[in-house]
C-alpha positions in Angstrom: 12.5 39.9 88.3 15.7 37.3 88.7 13.4 35.0 91.2 10.5 35.3 88.9 12.5 34.0 86.0 13.9 31.3 87.8 11.0 29.6 89.3 9.2 30.1 85.9 11.9 28.0 84.5 11.6 25.2 86.8 7.6 25.3 86.1 6.7 26.3 89.7 3.8 28.7 88.7 2.8 29.5 92.1 6.3 30.4 93.6 6.8 32.6 90.6 3.6 34.3 91.4 4.2 35.0 94.7 7.4 36.5 93.8 6.2 39.0 91.2 3.3 40.3 93.8 6.2 41.4 96.3 7.8 43.5 93.5 7.4 47.2 95.2 7.7 49.2 91.8 4.0 48.5 90.1 5.6 48.9 86.3 8.3 46.2 87.4 5.4 43.8 89.1 3.1 44.0 85.8 6.1 43.2 84.2 7.0 40.2 85.7 3.2 39.2 85.8 3.3 39.5 82.2 6.2 36.7 82.4 4.1 34.5 84.6 0.8 35.1 82.2 2.8 34.1 79.3 3.8 30.9 81.1 0.9 30.0 82.5 -2.3 32.2 81.1 -4.7 32.3 84.0 -7.1 34.7 84.7 -6.3 35.1 88.4 -2.8 36.5 87.2 -4.8 39.0 85.3 -6.6 39.9 88.2 -3.6 40.8 89.9 -2.3 42.8 87.0 -5.6 45.1 87.2 -5.0 45.1 90.9 -1.8 46.8 90.2 -3.2 48.9 87.4 -5.5 50.6 90.1 -2.8 51.5 92.1 -0.6 53.6 89.3 -1.8 57.2 89.4 1.0 59.2 87.4 -0.1 59.4 84.0 3.3 58.3 81.9 3.2 55.1 84.2 -0.5 54.8 83.5 -0.2 54.9 79.9 2.4 52.1 80.1 1.0 50.3 82.2 -2.3 49.9 80.1 -0.3 48.6 77.2 1.2 46.2 79.4 -2.4 45.0 80.2 -3.0 45.0 76.8 -0.1 43.0 76.0 -1.3 40.5 78.5 -4.9 39.9 77.1 -3.3 39.1 73.6 -1.9 36.5 75.5 -5.2 35.6 76.9 -6.6 35.6 73.3 -8.9 38.5 74.2 -7.9 40.5 71.0 -10.9 43.1 71.7 -10.0 44.1 75.3 -6.5 43.8 74.5 -7.3 46.7 71.3 -9.2 48.8 74.0 -6.5 49.1 76.3 -4.2 49.8 73.8 -6.3 52.8 72.6 -6.6 53.8 76.0 -2.9 53.7 76.6 -2.7 55.7 73.8 -4.9 58.4 74.6 -3.3 59.0 77.8 0.3 59.3 76.4 -1.1 62.1 74.3 -2.6 63.7 76.8 1.0 64.1 78.5 2.0 67.8 78.3 6.0 67.5 77.9 6.7 66.5 73.9 9.7 64.5 75.6 7.9 62.4 78.0 5.3 62.0 75.2 7.5 60.6 72.9 8.9 58.2 75.4 6.0 56.8 76.6 4.5 56.2 72.7 7.7 54.5 72.1 7.3 52.0 75.1 3.7 51.5 74.0 5.0 51.0 70.2 7.5 48.1 72.0 4.5 46.5 73.6 2.4 46.5 70.1 5.6 44.8 68.6 5.7 41.8 71.0 1.7 41.7 70.9 3.1 40.6 66.9 1.2 44.2 65.9 3.9 45.5 64.0 2.6 48.1 61.8 1.0 49.3 64.3 4.2 49.3 66.6 6.2 51.3 63.9 3.8 54.1 63.8 3.9 54.7 67.0 8.0 54.6 66.8 7.8 57.3 63.9 5.6 59.4 66.2 7.6 59.0 68.8 10.7 60.0 67.1 9.0 62.6 65.3 7.9 64.2 68.3 11.6 63.9 70.2 13.6 65.0 66.9 11.2 68.4 67.5 12.0 68.6 71.0 15.8 68.9 70.5 16.1 72.3 70.4 14.3 72.6 73.7 15.3 69.7 75.8 18.8 68.5 75.8 17.6 65.2 77.4 15.8 64.8 74.0 18.8 63.4 72.6 19.6 60.9 75.3 15.7 59.9 74.8 16.3 59.3 71.0 19.3 56.8 71.7 17.2 55.0 73.7 14.1 55.0 71.0 16.8 54.3 68.3 18.0 51.4 70.8 14.4 49.8 70.8 13.5 50.1 67.4 16.6 48.2 66.7 15.5 45.4 69.1 12.7 44.9 67.7 13.6 44.8 64.4 16.4 42.0 65.5 13.3 40.0 66.8 10.9 40.6 63.9 10.9 37.2 61.7 9.8 38.9 58.5 11.2 41.0 55.8 9.1 43.9 58.2 12.0 44.2 60.2 13.7 46.3 57.3 11.2 49.1 58.2 12.3 49.4 61.7 16.0 49.0 60.9 15.5 51.9 58.8 13.8 53.9 61.1 16.6 53.1 63.6 19.1 54.1 61.2 17.8 57.2 60.2 17.8 58.1 64.2 21.4 57.1 64.7 22.7 58.8 61.5 20.2 62.3 62.6 22.5 62.4 66.0 25.7 61.6 64.2 26.1 58.1 65.7 27.8 57.1 62.0 29.1 54.1 63.0 26.0 52.2 64.6 24.1 53.6 61.2 26.6 52.0 59.1 25.9 48.9 61.4 22.4 48.6 60.7 22.8 49.7 56.9 25.2 46.1 57.1 22.7 44.3 59.1 20.1 45.5 56.6 22.0 44.5 53.5 22.1 40.7 54.9 18.4 40.8 55.9 17.7 41.1 52.0 20.8 38.4 50.9 18.3 36.1 53.1 15.6 36.7 51.9 16.6 37.0 48.4 18.9 33.8 48.4 17.9 31.8 51.5 19.4 28.6 53.1 22.4 29.4 50.8 23.3 32.8 52.5 22.8 31.1 55.9 25.4 28.3 54.9 27.9 30.9 53.8 27.4 32.6 57.4 28.3 29.5 59.0 31.4 28.8 57.0 32.4 32.1 57.7 32.0 31.0 61.6 29.0 33.6 62.0 27.1 31.5 63.9 25.0 33.4 66.2 24.3 36.0 63.3 23.4 33.1 61.3 21.0 31.7 64.1 19.7 35.5 64.3 18.9 35.1 60.6 17.4 31.9 60.0 14.4 33.7 61.0 14.1 35.4 57.7 14.0 31.9 55.9 11.0 30.9 53.7 8.3 29.3 56.3 8.0 25.9 54.8 11.6 25.4 54.6 12.9 26.7 57.8 12.2 24.3 60.6 14.1 21.4 58.6 17.1 24.1 57.8 17.0 24.7 61.8 17.2 21.0 62.4 20.1 21.0 60.0 21.3 23.9 61.9 21.0 22.1 65.0 23.0 18.8 64.0 25.7 21.1 62.8 26.0 22.8 66.0 26.0 19.7 67.8 28.9 18.0 65.4 31.0 20.7 66.0 30.8 20.7 69.8 28.4 23.8 70.3 25.9 21.3 72.3 24.1 24.7 74.0 23.8 26.6 70.9 22.8 23.4 69.0 20.0 22.5 71.9 18.3 26.0 71.4 18.2 25.8 67.9 16.8 22.4 68.1 13.5 23.4 70.5 13.0 26.1 68.6 12.9 23.9 64.8 10.9 21.7 67.0 8.3 24.4 68.0 7.6 25.1 64.5 7.3 21.6 63.7 4.8 21.3 66.4 2.6 24.2 66.2 3.4 25.8 62.3 1.6 25.7 59.5 4.5 24.4 57.2 5.9 21.1 58.7 8.7 19.2 56.9 7.7 16.1 55.4 8.4 12.6 57.5 11.4 11.5 55.5 13.0 14.9 55.7 12.8 14.5 59.4 13.7 10.8 59.6 16.8 12.1 57.7 17.8 14.3 60.3 16.7 12.3 62.9 19.1 9.6 61.2 21.8 12.3 60.7 22.2 12.8 64.7 21.8 9.2 65.5 25.2 8.5 63.2 27.0 11.1 65.6 25.7 9.1 68.9 23.3 11.8 69.6 19.7 9.8 71.1 17.6 12.4 72.6 16.9 14.3 69.7 16.3 11.1 67.3 14.0 9.8 69.9 12.3 13.5 70.0 11.8 13.6 66.2 10.3 9.8 66.1 7.4 11.1 68.0 6.4 14.2 65.7 6.9 11.7 62.5 3.4 10.6 61.3 4.1 7.7 59.6 3.9 4.7 61.5 6.5 2.7 59.5 9.2 5.1 59.4 8.5 6.6 62.7 9.0 2.4 64.7 12.0 1.9 62.3 13.9 4.9 63.8 12.5 4.3 67.3 14.2 0.6 66.9 17.3 1.7 65.8 17.6 4.4 68.6 16.5 1.9 71.2 19.0 -0.7 69.9 21.4 2.3 70.3 20.4 2.9 73.9 21.1 -1.0 74.4 24.4 -0.7 72.7 25.4 2.2 75.3 24.3 -0.3 78.2 21.2 1.6 79.0 19.0 -1.7 78.8 15.9 -0.2 80.5 15.2 2.9 78.5 15.8 0.4 75.6 12.8 -1.9 76.2 11.1 1.1 77.2 11.2 2.8 73.7 10.8 -0.5 72.2 7.3 -1.3 73.8 6.6 1.9 72.7 6.8 1.4 69.3 3.5 1.3 67.0 4.3 -1.3 64.4 4.0 -4.7 65.8 6.3 -6.4 63.4 9.2 -3.7 64.4 8.3 -3.9 68.0 8.7 -7.9 68.2 11.8 -7.6 65.9 13.5 -5.3 68.1 12.4 -6.7 71.4 13.8 -10.0 70.1 17.3 -8.8 69.3 17.1 -6.7 73.0 16.1 -10.4 74.9 18.9 -12.3 72.4 21.6 -8.9 72.8 21.7 -9.2 69.4 22.6 -5.2 69.0 26.0 -4.9 68.5 26.9 -3.5 65.5 28.8 -1.0 63.6 27.6 2.0 65.6 29.3 0.4 69.0 31.9 2.6 68.3 30.4 5.8 68.1 31.4 8.2 70.9 28.2 9.2 72.9 28.6 13.0 72.8 25.2 14.1 73.5 21.8 12.7 73.5 20.1 16.0 75.2 19.5 16.8 78.8 18.4 13.2 79.9 22.0 11.7 79.6 23.7 14.8 80.8 25.2 16.0 77.5 23.6 18.9 76.9 24.8 21.9 79.5 21.9 23.4 80.9 21.2 27.0 80.5 21.3 27.5 84.3 17.6 28.5 84.4 17.8 31.7 82.4 15.1 32.8 80.1 15.2 36.2 77.9 13.6 38.6 79.7 10.5 40.5 78.8 11.0 43.3 81.1 12.6 46.6 81.0 14.2 49.0 78.4 15.7 51.7 80.8 19.1 49.9 81.2 19.8 48.8 77.8 22.6 51.2 76.8 26.1 50.6 76.5 27.3 48.0 74.7 25.8 48.5 71.0 26.4 52.5 70.7 29.2 54.2 72.1 29.4 57.4 70.2 28.7 60.3 72.0 26.4 58.6 74.0 24.4 61.6 76.3 24.0 59.9 79.6 23.7 63.2 81.6 19.3 62.7 81.5 17.7 65.1 83.9 16.3 63.7 87.0 12.8 64.0 86.1 13.4 61.8 82.6 10.7 59.4 82.5 12.5 55.8 81.7 11.6 53.9 78.6 9.5 51.3 81.1 6.8 49.1 80.5 8.2 47.2 77.5 10.5 44.0 77.4 14.4 44.5 76.5 16.7 43.7 79.1 19.1 41.0 77.7 
């Protein structure tokens, strides 16, 4: 899986696909192929997934495999086929004799429903899984271990859902932890729920308070609950704050997420808002970010003026080739001519000359790469250890069906 992720991070479809196809375990192979399909939505990948599905014979594994295919079909916008595969997955899972195994498999399918943005259906399946496992506790000592795994899976799903529906998932996870006397974990979930409610109620102010307390990662996580219409600009402001406070890796991550919202989201910031945050980046010596934002500003005059200032800033820092390239791409002819004239006459040394160039995106090498790491949409079976410590029952029986076929490896 690691090789697949590495090639995907480089945009190398062929090698990513080839490495996925040589994975021996069919469930892991399906998960790797799902990663490839998500990055490169091609029917060829789906064909390999269907071939892999045919090679799976075990009932629990077959059910999980069908749900993975359902998730893949949603990626290809084949919603009708996706729903049919999920229905087959649930039918197969419910035919499993062991209540504990049935519960685990239903939880894995539920996770794939969540990853397909079917939150309500995923929650219903998680609840069914929990009920089965709770009823099995008196029959199998392994049921408690299964409950722990499912609770973690439900909590992870809640951590990723970008709306108030996450509270329902947190509530379910908390109930499970409480039922097996994981009191500290249940309390932690309750505190997280209170924070979510606070962000839903007070919005950006609650996020700013987290930043003031130094809870940067938590602030980033909670931004998904901000109103859609203001989320992108709030994220850009947070990215600026992170760059300013010398946290470029986090700043780049938040900036890229915000840019995705701007490009594909229904609610976009105004051109004035985008220009304003771009100029804040420019004032602290970051050039690549304003250059990117100028490209999404629709007003030609505002975009051209911003591009002109970015071009002159590059010239001040000695990159005259880059400066001229930017200037020649300016849409407003009067601004373009003014900037080109300034570049030719070297009339661009101004008050910003003394600013340290502490950033400027990947091109100038100021923001460190993440080593090609991407969050893996893979397995849940190794989920344990760090988040839950109270009485963790790790002595699962050898015939236990792992919660596989659902994304979750960190």
